[in-house]
N, C-alpha and C positions, 0 to 999 in steps of 0.2 A: 795500678796493680789491684786496687780495691774491686774493680769490675771483674778481673780474672778470678779473684778469690771468691766473690759472690757467685759467679757462674759455676765454678768448680763445686761449690757446696750444693748447688741446685741440680747437678748432674745425677740422674738416677743410676744405680748400679755401680757407681764409682767407689772403689775401696778407699778406706781412710789412708793407707800407706801411699797409694798412687796419688791421691789428692794432695797430700803433704809434699810429695816429691815434685809434682808439677808446679806447685806454688813456689817452692824453693828454686826450682830450675829457672822459672821466669825472672826471679829476682837476681839470681846469680849471673845469668847471661847479661843482664843490664849493667852490672858493676864489674864484670870480669874484663881484664885487659889482656890482650894477647889472643892466642888461638883458642877457639871454643871447641874443646874436645873433652872426652871423659877424664883424661889425666889432669888437665888444667882445672876443670870444674871441681874435681875432688879436693883441690887445695883451697877453694874458697867457700865450701859448704860442708855440712856435717856428714854427707854421704861419701862412702868410699868409691874408688874408681870402678870396682866390681859391681857395686850396687847401682851406680849410674848406668853402666853398660847393660845390666839386666833390666832396668826400668825402661830404657829407651827401646828395648825390644818388645816390651809388653804392648798388646793392642790397645789403641785408644782412638776414639772417634773425633778426630780433629775438626772435620767440617761442622759437626754438631756444636763444638765449642765456639768456632768462629761465628756460626749463625746466632748463638745466644749473645755473644759479645756485640754483634752487629745490631741486634734488636735493642740492646741497651745504649749503644753509643750513637746510633743514627737518630736524627730528628725526623719524626713521622711526616713532617711537612716538606722535607727536602725532596728535590727531584733526583732520581737515581737511574743509573744505567749500569749494565754489566759489561765486563771486558774479559777476553780470553787470550792468553799469550803464552809463549814458551820461553825458557831461559836456559842457557848453556852453562854447565858447571865443569871446569877442567878437572880431570882426574886421571891418575896413572895407576899402574898395577895390572894384574891379570885376572883377579878373582872377584872384583867388585861387581855387584849385581847391575845388570843392564848397561855395562860399559861398552861403548861402541863409538862410532863417528856421528857427530851431530853438527848441524850448521851453527856457526856463531857469527853474529852481526859485527862484532868488533874486528874480526879478522877477515870477514866476508868470504869464508870458506868453511868446509867441514873439518873439524878437529876431533881428536879422541877425547872422550869425556862422557858426561851424563847430561840428561835433559829433563827438566821438570815442566809440566803443563799446569798453569795457574788460572783459576777462575776467580774473578774479583768483582766487587761492587764499588762503583765510583759515585761519590756524592757530588752532584753537579753544583750544588750551592756552595759547598766548602772547597770544591776542587781538590779532592783527595780520594785515594783508593783504599779499600779494606779487603784483605784476603778472605776468600770463602772456602776454597778447596785447592789442594795441591796434590798432584800425583806424578810419580816418576814414569816417564814414557819408556817403552822398550827400545833397545838399540835397533838400528837399521838392520843389523845382521839377524837379530831375533825375529824381527818382523818378516824378513825374507824367508826364514825357516817356517814361521807360522803359516804364512800364505803369500804366494808369489805376487799377488795383486795388491797386497796390503800396503798402505802408506801411513805416515804419522797422523794424517787427518782421521784415519779410521780409529785411532786411539783417543783423539781429542773429542770426537763425537759422543762416545759413551760417557765420558766424564761430564759433559754438559747435560746429557739426558738424566744421569743419576743424581745430579745436584740441582736440577731445575726447581724442585719443590722447596729448596732452601733459599732461593732468591726472594727478596722482599716483593710484596704484591705490586708495588709501584714500578717495578722494572719492566719496561717494554722494548727498550733498545739494547742491542748487543754489539759491541765494538770488537772487531777482529782485524788482523793485518791481512795483507794481500795473499800470503801463503794459504790462509784458511778459507779464502774466497772461492772454494770449490762447490760445485753443484750439490754434491751429496751432503756437505756440511751445512750449506745455506738452507737446503730443504729441511734438514733436521731442526735448524733454528726456527724456521717458520712453523713447523709442526708443533713446536713447544710454545706457541703464542708469543714469540719474540720477533723483532725485526732487526735484521743484521745491518750494520753500517761498516763499510770497508772501502778499500782503495781498489781501483781497477787499472789494467794496462791501458796505455794511450792508443793501442790499436784494437781495443775490444770490439767484437763484432756485434754491432747494435743497429736497429732499424727504427726510424721515426714511425710513429703510429699515425695512420690516416684519420684525422678528426674532422675533415671537411664534410660538406653535404654529399649525400648519395647522388652520383650522376644519373641522369635520365637515360638509363639503358637497362637491358635485361641482365640478370645474373646478380650474384652476391657483390656487396660493396668491397672495395679494396681494403686490405688489412694494413699494409705498410705503405710508407710514403718516402722511400729512399733510404740509403745507408748513411749512418752518422759519420761525419768527418770532423774530427776535433780541431782541425786547422781552420775550419770555417764555422764560426759560431753565430752566424746571422739567424739561424733557425732556432737557436736556444732563447729562452726567456732571460732577459737581462735583469739581474737582481741588484745591480749597483755595486758599489765598492764596500770593503770591510771598514768599519768605523775605526778599528785600531791600526789599520794599514791601508791608506787610501790608494796605494799602488796595486792592491790586489782586487781584481774584478771577479765577480761571481756570475756564472751562467748556469741555467738548469733546464731540464726537460724530462718528461716521462717517455721512455723508449722501451722497445722490446729487445731484451738481451738474448741473443740466439743461443749462446752456450748455456746460460742458466735457465732458459726456457720460461721466462717470466717477465712481467712488466717491472721496470726498474727506474727508480728515481736517480737520474744522472746529474751530477754537479761537476762543473769544470771551474777550477780556481786558477785564474790567469794572473801571473805575476809580471807586472810591467815596470818593475823597478829599473830595468835596463831596457828602454824602448827598442833598442836595436836587436836585442836577443830576448824576446818574451818567452817565459817558461810557464808550464801549466801542469797541474795534477788532476787526475780524474778520480772522483769519489762516487759512491752510490749507496743505495739502500733498497731493501726489499719492500719498504713502505712507500708506495707512490704518492701518498698525501703529505709526506714529511716536508717541512719547509727547508729550503736550501741552506739558509743561514744556520738554522738549528742543527742540520746535518753536519755542517762543518764544525760547529762548537762541540757536538757530542763525539765526533771522531777525534778531535784534538784531545779530549779528556781521556781517551784510551791510553794516552802516553803516561798517565798517572801510575799505571801498573809498573812502569819501568823504575819508578822511584823506590818501591819496596823491593824490587830485585836488587837495586843498588844498596839499599839499607841492610837487607838481609845478608848480602855478601860482605859488606864492610864492617857491620856492627854485631851481627848475631851468629856468625860462624857458619854460614851456609857452605863455604868452601873448605871448612876445617874438619868435617866429619871423616873419621878414619875407619868407619864400620864397612864391612863387606856384605853382610847379610841383607836380604830384601826387607825383613821386618824392622831392621834398624834404620 
């Protein structure tokens, strides 16, 4: 808590009443048992329920606070990557802002509730994630009214663009899940001097690049050298097995991704734990020079963002808010 108090004192333009309230709020949430809402918070701190409700509606630059905490908490020598993901919040009622149907991985279907998009920084050395910015995404119904062609990816992209300057200078890799692996999103990631790391479908339309000598004939040299077949890995570079799991074999190649229209570092992780039924997953990166083992490690660290989704829902009352206004 000393870090938060020091950062709040350094914030320019922050009024003394709001500074004191935020400091008390952080402490009260940590010691409160039960549902974290304005009524229960008022029983464990000096502020009334009405005061708490008024303060949570007051504007505050949370990404700036998170950035200042990151600068204090992170080791400058640590290797860092960024991660972007969304989380579902079940909610009922009729008047809650942005209430609609969103996909939830727990139920593997769309359910009625809210969704938040979170941009985080992952410390590779300590293997833990830190929140940088969170925004509530509009519901699918609102997006349809705004623009018939709009999708949720169109709302994730501006968030990354607006918060790019807050990422630490050492961040060069950006981990996302398969839903965000759309051309318009990945193009935006590359334009912001980041390299995306994500998963791809097992039937991705890719071509091997022709790297052989130019044949002695007239005309331009051939660009591609056949379609990628993930069932036949003989043309991939064999990187050996994973040290922590000898039954997992790694293959990689630099290919041309037809849908994304770019050179793509493709990595196939083959699981041979059951030799009779081998399974594989396909990962990739917009950085053709990225080592295959490092790509796997960085993508695995993207899962660290799921832990503070869990902690925020179980311990800090993310599911308990009873406000309906957008500002709250």
